[in-house]
C-alpha positions as CSV (number, residue, x, y, z in Angstrom):
1,M,122.9,80.3,78.9
2,A,119.9,79.7,81.2
3,A,122.2,79.7,84.2
4,Q,123.7,83.1,83.2
5,T,120.2,84.5,82.7
6,H,119.3,83.3,86.2
7,R,122.3,84.9,87.8
8,R,121.5,88.2,86.2
9,K,118.0,88.4,87.8
10,K,117.9,90.2,91.0
11,S,114.7,90.3,93.0
12,P,114.1,93.1,95.6
13,G,114.5,90.4,98.3
14,R,118.0,89.3,97.1
15,L,119.1,92.9,96.5
16,G,117.7,93.9,99.9
17,E,119.6,91.1,101.5
18,K,122.9,92.1,99.8
19,L,122.4,95.8,100.9
20,A,121.5,94.7,104.4
21,G,124.6,92.6,104.6
22,R,126.8,95.6,103.9
23,L,124.8,97.9,106.1
24,F,124.9,95.3,108.9
25,S,128.6,94.9,108.6
26,E,129.0,98.7,109.0
27,N,126.5,99.0,111.9
28,R,127.9,96.0,113.7
29,T,131.3,97.7,114.3
30,R,129.6,101.0,115.3
31,A,129.6,101.5,119.0
32,G,126.5,102.7,120.8
33,N,124.0,102.0,118.0
34,R,120.7,102.2,119.8
35,L,118.6,100.4,117.2
36,N,121.0,97.5,117.0
37,D,121.3,97.2,120.7
38,E,117.5,97.1,121.1
39,I,117.2,94.4,118.4
40,L,119.9,92.3,120.1
41,A,118.2,92.8,123.5
42,I,114.8,91.8,122.2
43,S,116.1,88.7,120.3
44,G,118.4,87.6,123.1
45,G,121.6,88.6,121.4
46,S,121.0,87.0,118.0
47,R,123.0,88.6,115.3
48,D,120.8,86.9,112.7
49,A,117.9,88.9,114.0
50,V,119.7,92.2,113.3
51,L,120.5,91.0,109.7
52,A,116.9,89.8,109.2
53,Y,115.6,93.2,110.4
54,Y,117.8,95.2,108.0
55,T,117.0,92.8,105.1
56,A,113.3,93.4,105.6
57,K,113.8,97.1,105.9
58,M,116.0,97.3,102.7
59,R,113.4,95.3,100.8
60,K,110.6,97.8,101.8
61,L,113.0,100.7,101.0
62,L,113.5,99.4,97.5
63,I,109.8,99.0,96.9
64,A,109.1,102.5,98.2
65,G,112.0,103.9,96.1
66,G,110.7,102.3,93.0
67,I,107.3,103.9,93.5
68,A,108.9,107.3,94.2
69,L,111.0,107.0,91.1
70,A,108.0,106.2,89.0
71,G,106.3,109.3,90.4
72,V,109.3,111.5,89.6
73,I,109.5,110.2,86.0
74,F,105.7,110.9,85.6
75,L,106.1,114.5,86.9
76,L,109.2,115.0,84.7
77,V,107.4,113.8,81.6
78,R,104.4,116.0,82.4
79,F,106.6,119.0,82.9
80,L,108.3,118.4,79.5
81,I,104.9,117.9,77.8
82,T,103.3,121.0,79.3
83,G,106.3,123.0,78.4
84,S,109.1,124.6,80.3
85,A,109.6,127.8,78.3
86,D,111.1,130.7,80.2
87,H,109.4,133.3,78.0
88,V,105.6,133.7,78.2
89,E,103.7,136.2,76.1
90,E,100.2,134.7,76.0
91,I,98.1,132.8,78.6
92,F,95.0,130.9,77.4
93,R,91.9,131.1,79.5
94,P,89.9,128.0,80.5
95,D,86.8,127.4,78.5
96,Y,83.4,128.7,79.7
97,G,82.0,126.8,82.6
98,R,85.4,125.5,83.7
99,P,87.0,126.7,86.9
100,G,89.6,129.4,86.7
101,T,93.3,128.9,87.3
102,Q,96.1,130.6,89.2
103,E,99.3,131.2,87.4
104,E,102.6,131.8,89.2
105,L,104.7,134.1,87.0
106,I,108.0,135.9,87.3
107,V,108.2,139.3,85.6
108,R,111.6,141.0,84.9
109,A,111.9,144.7,84.6
110,G,115.4,145.8,83.8
111,D,117.7,144.2,86.3
112,E,114.9,143.4,88.8
113,E,112.5,140.4,89.0
114,K,109.3,140.0,90.9
115,S,107.0,137.0,91.5
116,I,103.3,137.6,90.6
117,S,100.3,135.3,91.3
118,L,97.7,135.9,88.6
119,E,94.1,134.7,88.8
120,V,92.9,133.7,85.3
121,G,89.2,133.5,85.0
122,S,87.3,131.3,82.5
123,R,86.4,132.6,79.1
124,E,83.2,134.6,78.6
125,Y,81.1,134.4,75.5
126,T,79.9,137.4,73.5
127,A,76.2,138.1,73.3
128,A,76.1,136.6,69.8
129,E,77.9,133.5,70.9
130,A,75.6,133.1,73.9
131,E,72.5,133.3,71.7
132,A,74.0,130.8,69.3
133,L,74.6,128.4,72.2
134,L,71.0,128.9,73.4
135,D,69.8,128.0,70.0
136,E,71.9,124.8,69.9
137,A,70.9,124.0,73.5
138,E,67.2,124.2,72.5
139,K,67.7,121.8,69.6
140,E,69.7,119.5,71.8
141,L,67.0,119.5,74.4
142,K,64.2,118.6,72.0
143,K,66.2,115.5,71.0
144,V,67.1,114.2,74.4
145,M,64.2,115.3,76.6
146,L,61.8,112.5,75.7
147,G,64.3,109.9,76.9
148,E,63.0,106.4,75.8
149,N,59.5,107.7,75.0
150,E,58.5,107.8,71.4
151,S,56.2,110.8,71.4
152,E,55.1,113.7,73.6
153,D,51.6,112.4,73.5
154,A,52.4,109.1,75.1
155,I,54.8,109.5,78.0
156,R,55.1,106.2,80.0
157,R,58.8,106.2,80.9
158,P,61.0,108.8,82.7
159,L,61.9,112.0,80.9
160,Y,65.4,113.3,80.7
161,F,65.9,116.7,82.3
162,P,69.6,117.7,82.0
163,K,71.0,120.4,84.2
164,Q,73.7,121.4,81.7
165,L,73.8,121.5,77.9
166,Q,76.4,122.3,75.3
167,G,79.2,120.9,77.4
168,G,78.2,122.9,80.4
169,A,78.0,126.3,78.7
170,V,74.2,126.4,79.1
171,K,72.4,125.8,82.5
172,A,68.9,124.5,82.6
173,D,66.3,124.8,85.4
174,W,63.0,122.8,85.2
175,L,59.4,123.5,86.3
176,T,56.4,121.2,85.8
177,Y,52.7,121.9,86.3
178,P,50.8,120.5,88.1
179,Y,53.6,120.1,90.6
180,G,54.3,116.6,91.9
181,M,53.5,114.5,88.8
182,I,57.1,114.7,87.4
183,S,60.2,115.2,89.5
184,D,63.0,117.6,88.7
185,E,65.0,114.6,87.4
186,G,62.1,113.7,84.9
187,V,60.9,110.7,86.8
188,I,57.1,110.1,86.9
189,T,56.3,110.3,90.7
190,G,52.6,110.9,90.6
191,R,49.7,108.8,89.5
192,P,48.4,109.9,86.1
193,E,45.0,108.9,84.9
194,E,44.4,105.9,82.7
195,K,43.3,108.2,79.9
196,G,46.4,110.4,80.4
197,S,47.2,113.6,82.3
198,L,48.4,116.8,80.6
199,I,51.6,118.2,82.1
200,E,53.2,121.5,81.2
201,I,57.0,121.6,81.3
202,Q,59.1,124.8,81.4
203,A,62.9,124.8,80.9
204,V,64.8,128.1,81.7
205,L,68.0,128.1,79.7
206,T,70.8,130.4,80.9
207,C,74.1,131.2,79.2
208,Q,76.0,133.9,81.1
209,S,73.5,136.9,81.2
210,S,71.3,135.6,78.4
211,E,68.1,133.6,79.2
212,R,65.5,131.8,77.2
213,M,62.4,129.9,78.3
214,M,61.3,126.8,76.5
215,Q,57.8,125.5,77.1
216,T,56.1,122.3,76.0
217,A,53.3,120.0,77.1
218,V,53.2,116.2,77.3
219,M,50.6,113.6,78.0
220,V,51.6,111.3,80.8
221,F,50.1,107.8,81.2
222,P,50.6,105.2,83.9
223,Q,54.0,103.6,83.5
224,I,54.4,100.3,81.8
225,V,56.5,98.1,84.1
226,P,58.4,95.4,82.3
227,E,57.9,91.8,83.6
228,E,61.5,91.7,85.0
229,E,61.1,95.0,86.9
230,K,57.7,93.8,88.1
231,F,59.2,90.6,89.4
232,W,61.9,92.5,91.4
233,E,59.3,94.9,92.8
234,E,57.3,91.9,94.0
235,V,60.5,90.4,95.6
236,D,61.1,93.7,97.3
237,L,57.6,93.9,98.6
238,A,57.7,90.3,99.8
239,A,60.9,91.0,101.8
240,A,59.2,94.1,103.3
241,R,56.2,92.1,104.3
242,A,58.4,89.5,106.0
243,E,60.1,92.2,108.0
244,E,56.8,93.8,109.1
245,E,55.1,90.5,109.9
246,D,56.2,90.3,113.6
247,P,58.2,93.4,114.8
248,S,58.6,91.9,118.2
249,A,60.5,88.8,116.9
250,P,64.3,88.9,117.3
251,S,64.6,87.8,113.7
252,F,62.6,87.0,110.5
253,H,63.0,84.8,107.5
254,L,63.5,86.2,104.0
255,P,61.3,84.7,101.3
256,S,62.8,81.6,99.8
257,A,60.9,81.8,96.5
258,Q,58.9,84.2,94.4
259,G,56.4,82.3,92.4
260,E,58.3,79.4,90.9
261,T,61.7,81.1,91.1
262,A,63.9,80.2,94.1
263,L,65.6,83.1,95.9
264,Q,69.0,83.1,97.6
265,W,70.0,86.1,99.7
266,R,73.4,87.4,100.8
267,Y,74.9,90.6,102.2
268,D,75.9,93.3,99.8
269,R,79.5,94.1,100.9
270,E,80.7,97.5,99.9
271,Q,83.6,97.6,97.5
272,M,86.7,99.3,98.4
273,P,86.5,102.9,97.3
274,S,88.9,104.1,94.7
275,A,90.6,106.5,97.2
276,A,91.7,103.4,99.2
277,F,94.1,102.5,96.3
278,L,96.2,105.5,97.5
279,L,97.2,103.3,100.5
280,L,99.1,101.1,98.1
281,F,101.6,103.9,97.7
282,V,101.4,105.2,101.3
283,I,101.7,101.9,103.2
284,P,105.2,100.9,102.1
285,V,106.7,104.2,103.2
286,F,104.7,104.2,106.4
287,V,105.7,100.7,107.2
288,Y,109.4,101.4,106.5
289,F,109.4,104.2,109.1
290,R,107.2,102.3,111.4
291,E,109.7,99.4,111.7
292,D,112.1,101.4,113.8
293,Q,109.3,102.7,116.0
294,R,108.1,99.2,116.6
295,I,111.5,98.1,117.7
296,H,111.8,101.1,120.1
297,E,108.3,100.3,121.5
298,T,109.2,96.7,122.1
299,A,112.5,97.7,123.7
300,Q,110.6,100.0,126.1
301,K,108.2,97.3,126.9
302,R,111.1,94.9,127.6
303,T,112.8,97.5,129.9
304,L,109.5,98.0,131.8
305,A,108.9,94.2,132.1
306,L,112.4,93.6,133.5
307,Q,111.9,96.4,136.0
308,L,108.5,95.1,137.2
309,Y,109.5,91.4,137.5
310,Y,112.9,92.1,139.2
311,S,111.5,91.8,142.7
312,E,109.7,88.5,141.8
313,F,112.9,87.1,140.4
314,L,114.8,88.1,143.5
315,W,112.2,86.4,145.8
316,K,112.5,83.1,143.8
317,L,116.3,83.3,143.8
318,E,116.4,84.0,147.5
319,M,114.0,81.1,148.3
320,L,116.0,78.6,146.2
321,L,119.3,79.7,147.7
322,G,117.8,79.5,151.2
323,A,116.7,75.9,150.5
324,G,120.4,75.0,149.9
325,M,120.6,75.2,146.1
326,T,123.6,76.8,144.3
327,I,123.3,80.0,142.3
328,R,123.8,78.1,139.1
329,G,121.2,75.5,140.1
330,A,118.8,78.3,141.0
331,F,119.2,80.0,137.6
332,N,118.6,76.7,135.8
333,R,115.5,76.0,138.0
334,I,113.9,79.4,137.4
335,A,114.7,79.3,133.7
336,S,113.2,75.8,133.2
337,A,110.0,76.7,135.2
338,E,108.7,79.0,132.6
339,S,105.0,78.2,131.8
340,S,103.2,78.6,128.4
341,E,101.5,81.7,129.7
342,E,104.9,83.3,130.6
343,K,106.2,82.5,127.2
344,K,103.5,84.8,125.7
345,G,103.6,87.5,128.4
346,D,106.0,90.1,129.4
347,R,107.9,87.7,131.6
348,R,109.4,86.1,128.5
349,F,112.0,88.9,128.3
350,L,113.4,87.9,131.7
351,Y,113.3,84.2,131.0
352,L,115.0,84.8,127.7
353,E,118.0,86.3,129.5
354,L,118.0,83.6,132.1
355,R,118.1,80.9,129.5
356,K,120.9,82.8,127.7
357,T,122.9,82.8,130.9
358,C,122.4,79.1,131.5
359,Y,123.4,78.4,127.9
360,E,126.6,80.3,128.3
361,M,127.6,78.4,131.5
362,K,126.7,75.1,129.7
363,N,129.0,76.0,126.8
364,G,132.1,76.8,128.8
365,V,131.7,80.5,129.9
366,S,132.8,80.9,133.5
367,E,130.0,81.3,136.0
368,S,131.3,84.6,137.2
369,A,131.4,86.0,133.7
370,A,128.0,84.6,132.8
371,Y,126.4,86.5,135.7
372,E,128.1,89.7,134.8
373,N,127.0,89.2,131.1
374,F,123.4,88.7,132.4
375,G,123.4,92.0,134.1
376,R,124.9,93.9,131.2
377,R,122.4,92.3,128.7
378,C,119.4,93.3,130.9
379,G,120.8,96.9,130.8
380,L,119.2,98.1,134.0
381,P,121.3,99.3,137.0
382,C,119.6,96.8,139.4
383,Y,120.4,93.8,137.2
384,I,124.0,95.1,136.6
385,K,124.3,95.4,140.4
386,L,122.9,91.9,140.9
387,G,125.2,90.3,138.3
388,T,128.3,91.9,139.9
389,M,127.1,90.9,143.4
390,L,126.6,87.2,142.3
391,S,130.0,87.2,140.6
392,Q,131.8,88.6,143.6
393,N,130.1,86.1,146.0
394,L,131.4,83.2,143.9
395,Q,134.9,84.5,144.7
396,K,134.4,85.6,148.3
397,G,131.9,82.9,149.3
398,S,128.1,83.0,149.4
399,R,127.8,83.6,153.2
400,G,125.2,86.3,153.8
401,L,124.0,86.3,150.2
402,V,120.5,85.2,151.1
403,G,120.1,88.1,153.5
404,I,121.4,90.6,150.9
405,L,119.0,89.3,148.3
406,E,116.1,89.5,150.8
407,K,116.9,93.2,151.5
408,E,117.3,93.8,147.7
409,A,113.9,92.1,147.1
410,V,112.1,94.3,149.6
411,S,113.6,97.4,148.0
412,A,112.7,96.2,144.5
413,L,109.1,95.5,145.7
414,E,108.8,99.1,146.8
415,E,110.1,100.3,143.4
416,R,107.6,98.1,141.7
417,K,104.8,99.6,143.6
418,N,105.9,103.1,142.6
419,A,106.2,102.0,139.0
420,A,102.7,100.5,139.1
421,K,101.3,103.8,140.5
422,K,103.1,105.7,137.7
423,L,101.6,103.4,135.1
424,G,98.1,103.9,136.6
425,E,98.5,107.7,136.3
426,Q,99.6,107.4,132.7
427,A,96.6,105.2,131.9
428,G,94.3,107.8,133.4
429,T,95.9,110.4,131.1
430,K,95.5,108.3,128.0
431,I,91.7,107.8,128.5
432,L,91.2,111.5,129.1
433,F,90.8,112.4,125.4
434,P,88.3,109.6,124.7
435,M,86.3,110.7,127.7
436,I,86.3,114.3,126.4
437,M,85.1,113.1,122.9
438,M,82.3,111.1,124.6
439,L,81.3,114.2,126.5
440,V,81.1,116.2,123.3
441,V,79.0,113.5,121.6
442,V,76.6,113.4,124.6
443,M,76.3,117.2,124.7
444,A,75.6,117.3,121.0
445,A,72.9,114.7,121.3
446,L,71.2,116.8,124.0
447,I,71.7,120.3,122.5
448,V,71.1,119.7,118.8
449,P,67.5,118.4,119.2
450,A,66.7,121.3,121.5
451,F,67.8,123.8,118.9
452,M,65.9,122.0,116.2
453,N,62.6,122.2,118.2
454,V,63.0,126.0,118.7
């Protein structure tokens, strides 16, 4: 029974591998498939690499499809809940204080229909309703304004000055006199006297066109700082003193203790914002489409590398043949001379094809066919020409081959110089936009202070 249950389970990886197998079998027989040809070229002709690529791609497609399906189900449920009636007779306004809405409607008159976009504003209160809301807001304000203070005659903690009351229906603007003792948020910012300072507070309540002023007076005393808050203020002050002690020093030490309490410091790393979670839905789709682009970019890089190192390969081949070595021996020598740096660099594409050719000859493929296969796998006209030339010289004899290779190497070197010049021009074009952006920043740094001082 457990075995049957196990067989029924299908993970995205196993399902992706099954779909990739079918897709690969179809694409394998399709002639001229650019993507498959590029994967085969990059991997040195490995069919397993093509299957592995499609498996990974199908797995990502299934993940992205599951996310999209969940989104469609959510939208469908929401549509069913909010209603899909064809006939509308009444539209409800948003409550007061809420933003208006825009309704897209279709009106039918006789046999004709027309689409209408209707702006629906929020509901407005009547004069009686506005006055009632002001009354309730005034009662609410008397309850919440004191905050954690017990009486208007002994204010030692911040007051609560709300900007909105009654669910946003009533707006409140605050004024205090003398100015500077209490901020607009209700925080005690001044230095009241020990015996207390009398502060007048005015709150202007507004509901649509109706206004009401509420006045009161409070006695503000110096704040009572709890021991815990006092401790942290002293820690903050000690750290500030350490920073100001020697401004010319390249670094400074944070205090290791405050009183008898040991302190340990670390950087406060910002948490990932909530908006970043959207990437969890965007990344799978982006990566899926990015996979093909990555293969195309690697294939272009391979083509460019084969073109640039063609002259270098010809010089090595010409020198080895001139020293009396056979073509097969020269191929084996060059392929086996690959260094660790060349394995990581762009030369690896050329050496991969050379090793593939040596492997074919070692496993029974004729030398003539191996050289022609080498040219076809490289895909460039110069390599195809070289493979054909090497194959024909095996049949006709290698007399004059060294001279032909030398001329070909000289011609290839000129083409490499031209390609290098072209790459240099492209590099200059790519850095043009960053240079323009730097110019804009410099101009802004010079112009903005000038305008501010005018």
